[in-house]
C-alpha positions in Angstrom: 0.0 0.0 0.0 1.2 3.5 -0.9 0.3 6.8 0.7 0.5 9.8 -1.7 -0.3 12.3 1.1 0.6 12.3 4.7 -3.0 12.4 5.8 -3.6 9.2 3.7 -1.3 7.4 6.2 -2.9 9.2 9.2 -6.4 8.2 8.1 -5.2 4.6 7.6 -3.7 4.4 11.1 -6.3 6.2 13.1 -9.4 5.8 11.1 -9.8 9.5 10.6 -11.0 11.4 7.5 -8.5 14.2 7.2 -7.5 15.6 3.7 -4.5 18.0 3.6 -2.3 18.6 0.5 0.9 17.6 2.3 2.8 15.3 0.0 4.3 12.2 1.7 7.5 12.4 -0.3 7.8 16.2 0.5 7.4 15.4 4.2 10.3 13.0 4.1 12.3 15.4 2.2 11.6 18.0 4.9 12.6 15.5 7.6 15.7 14.6 5.7 16.8 18.3 5.6 16.1 18.7 9.3 18.2 15.7 10.3 20.9 16.6 8.0 21.2 20.2 9.4 21.3 18.9 12.9 24.1 16.4 12.2 26.1 18.8 10.2 25.9 21.3 13.0 27.2 18.7 15.4 30.1 17.9 13.2 31.0 21.5 12.5 31.1 22.2 16.3 33.4 19.2 16.7 35.6 20.4 13.8 35.8 23.8 15.3 37.1 22.4 18.6 39.8 20.5 16.6 40.9 23.8 15.0 39.8 22.7 11.4 37.1 25.3 11.1 38.3 28.2 13.1 36.2 31.3 13.0 32.9 29.6 12.8 32.1 29.2 16.6 30.0 32.3 16.9 27.8 31.8 13.8 28.1 28.2 12.8 24.4 27.6 13.3 23.3 30.3 10.9 25.9 29.4 8.4 24.8 25.8 8.2 21.2 26.9 7.9 22.1 29.2 5.1 24.2 26.5 3.4 21.2 24.1 3.7 18.9 26.6 2.1 21.3 27.2 -0.9 22.0 23.5 -1.4 18.2 22.6 -1.3 17.2 25.5 -3.7 19.8 24.6 -6.3 19.4 20.9 -5.6 15.8 21.0 -6.6 16.7 22.9 -9.7 19.4 20.3 -10.6 17.1 17.4 -9.9 14.5 18.8 -12.2 17.1 19.7 -14.9 18.6 16.2 -14.9 15.2 14.6 -15.1 14.3 16.8 -18.1 17.5 15.9 -19.8 16.8 12.2 -19.4 13.3 12.7 -20.9 13.7 14.9 -24.0 10.6 13.7 -25.6 8.4 15.0 -22.7 10.2 18.3 -22.8 9.4 18.7 -26.6 5.8 17.5 -26.2 4.8 19.6 -23.2 7.7 21.7 -22.0 5.7 23.6 -19.3 4.5 20.4 -17.6 8.0 18.8 -17.9 9.7 21.7 -16.2 7.1 22.8 -13.6 5.4 19.5 -12.7 5.6 18.4 -9.1 7.0 15.0 -10.2 10.1 13.8 -12.0 13.3 14.6 -10.1 16.7 13.0 -10.5 18.4 12.5 -7.2 21.9 12.8 -8.6 21.0 16.0 -10.4 20.0 17.4 -7.0 23.2 16.2 -5.3 25.4 17.6 -8.0 23.9 21.1 -8.2 23.4 21.3 -4.4 27.1 20.2 -3.9 28.3 22.8 -6.4 26.2 25.6 -5.0 27.3 24.7 -1.5 31.0 24.8 -2.5 30.6 28.2 -4.1 28.8 29.4 -0.9 31.5 28.3 1.4 34.3 29.7 -0.8 32.7 33.1 -0.9 32.8 33.0 2.9 36.3 31.7 3.0 35.3 28.6 4.8 37.7 25.6 4.4 36.0 23.2 1.9 37.7 20.0 2.7 36.8 19.8 6.5 33.2 20.8 5.6 33.0 17.9 3.1 33.9 15.5 5.9 31.3 17.2 8.1 28.5 16.7 5.7 29.3 13.2 4.4 27.3 11.2 7.1 24.4 13.6 6.8 24.3 13.3 3.1 23.9 9.5 3.1 21.4 9.5 6.0 19.3 12.1 4.3 19.4 10.2 1.1 18.2 7.1 3.0 15.4 9.0 4.6 14.3 10.4 1.2 14.2 7.0 -0.3 11.9 5.9 2.5 9.6 8.8 1.2 9.8 7.2 -2.3 8.9 3.8 -0.9 6.0 5.0 1.1 4.5 7.3 -1.4 5.1 5.0 -4.4 6.6 7.7 -6.6 7.7 5.4 -9.3 11.3 4.7 -8.2 10.6 1.0 -7.9 12.4 -1.8 -9.7 11.7 -4.3 -12.5 9.2 -7.2 -12.2 10.4 -9.4 -9.3 11.4 -13.0 -10.1 9.7 -14.9 -7.3 11.7 -18.1 -8.1 14.9 -16.4 -6.8 13.3 -15.4 -3.5 14.7 -17.1 -0.4 12.0 -19.0 1.5 12.8 -17.2 4.8 12.5 -13.7 3.2 9.0 -12.1 3.6 7.3 -11.6 0.3 6.8 -7.9 0.8 10.4 -7.4 1.0 10.9 -9.2 -2.3 8.0 -7.8 -4.4 5.3 -5.1 -3.9 2.5 -3.8 -6.1 2.4 -0.3 -4.6 -1.3 0.0 -4.5 -2.6 3.6 -4.7 0.8 4.8 -5.7 1.4 8.4 -6.5 1.6 7.9 -10.3 -1.7 5.9 -10.4 0.1 3.0 -12.1 -1.3 -0.5 -11.8 1.3 -3.1 -11.0 0.4 -6.7 -11.7 1.0 -9.3 -9.0 3.3 -10.5 -7.6 4.9 -7.0 -8.1 8.2 -5.3 -8.6 11.3 -5.1 -6.5 10.9 -2.4 -3.8 14.2 -0.8 -4.7 13.7 2.5 -2.6 13.4 0.2 0.4 16.6 -1.5 -0.4 18.4 1.8 -1.0 17.1 3.2 2.3 18.5 0.2 4.1 21.9 0.4 2.4 22.1 4.1 3.1 21.4 3.6 6.7 24.2 1.0 6.8 26.6 3.3 5.2 25.7 6.1 7.6 26.3 3.9 10.6 29.7 3.0 9.1 30.7 6.5 8.4 29.4 7.9 11.7 31.4 5.2 13.6 34.6 5.8 11.9 34.4 9.6 11.4 36.9 10.2 14.3 39.5 7.6 13.2 40.4 9.0 9.8 44.0 9.6 9.1 43.6 12.7 7.0 41.0 15.4 6.5 38.9 14.6 3.4 39.1 10.7 3.7 35.7 10.4 5.1 34.1 12.2 2.2 36.0 10.0 -0.3 34.7 6.9 1.5 31.2 8.4 1.2 31.7 8.8 -2.5 32.9 5.2 -3.0 30.2 3.6 -0.9 27.3 5.7 -2.1 28.4 5.2 -5.7 28.6 1.4 -5.3 25.3 1.3 -3.6 23.6 3.0 -6.6 25.5 0.9 -9.2 24.2 -2.3 -7.5 20.6 -1.1 -7.2 20.5 0.1 -10.9 20.7 -3.6 -12.0 17.1 -4.1 -10.8 15.6 -0.6 -11.3 13.6 0.8 -14.2 15.6 3.5 -15.9 16.4 4.7 -19.4 19.7 3.3 -20.7 22.2 5.1 -22.9 24.5 3.1 -25.3 28.0 4.3 -26.1 31.2 2.3 -27.1 29.1 -0.9 -27.0 28.1 -0.3 -23.4 24.6 0.1 -22.1 24.3 2.2 -18.8 21.8 4.5 -17.1 22.4 8.0 -16.2 22.8 7.0 -12.6 25.3 4.3 -13.4 27.5 6.7 -15.3 27.6 9.2 -12.5 28.1 6.5 -9.9 31.1 5.1 -11.8 32.6 8.7 -11.7 31.8 9.0 -8.0 33.6 5.7 -7.1 36.6 6.5 -9.3 36.9 10.0 -7.8 36.5 8.6 -4.2 39.2 5.9 -4.8 41.6 8.4 -6.4 41.1 10.9 -3.5 41.3 8.3 -0.8 44.4 6.8 -2.2 46.1 10.1 -2.7 45.4 11.1 0.9 46.4 7.7 2.2 49.6 7.5 0.2 49.1 3.8 -0.2 48.4 1.4 -3.0 46.6 -1.3 -1.1 42.9 -0.6 -0.7 42.1 -3.5 1.6 44.8 -2.3 4.0 43.4 1.3 3.9 39.9 0.2 4.8 41.0 -2.1 7.6 42.1 1.1 9.4 38.4 1.8 9.8 37.2 -1.6 11.1 
């Protein structure tokens, strides 16, 4: 069962008849922003005490709030732009609806534009970029997971391909393997047994990555390593999930890949290069064992 609006879930749980235009996905996005701001503020205060972000003690809360506002604003713009680029036919057929509709957002477009806008914001205020990247890394993956829960509950179309029930382990609950997303936000009818609930898988993987990053954030050998680990793990997570998601593929040099896979490969490669450069070692397993 999916719940397009927050009041749909409230009515289901408490037997009420309330109808308010509060989108379920938007509710989770708002929650993700609140959680991210709180965690970043905590990390910034820790970095200030370590002397890595000197000069922020007096106004760090305001700066993080402004940073979040800028990142979210440009993130929404980027998410819509990347979605439009991926669906050019919709743009040509109905440009107004394609650009201004409430649906259709690319998470990577949001992350890239939000990231670039945040970097420019910090540079203009002469705030050290690299320590801030470490400070925001755990919050980024946790907020991503919360957002994916919003996708799962609202049924916004980010589900996977038709589930192969012959591959399901007997001990695994059926709802964890296949779902039909009844009453989903798109109004799409999904035949039984359903599709893979990929937003749920992404949320769980994101929470696991967050727990790992949060537990090792004080053990890193050099400033910047935590962010590079975030790039590697988040990229790998998306590469894996794309194998069972419904997405448009692009063909080049004999390779078929989705937009998200292309970006994820770039993120993983960037993370590995950055991590190895900071660690001054060629042996990746040895590097990661430092964090276990």
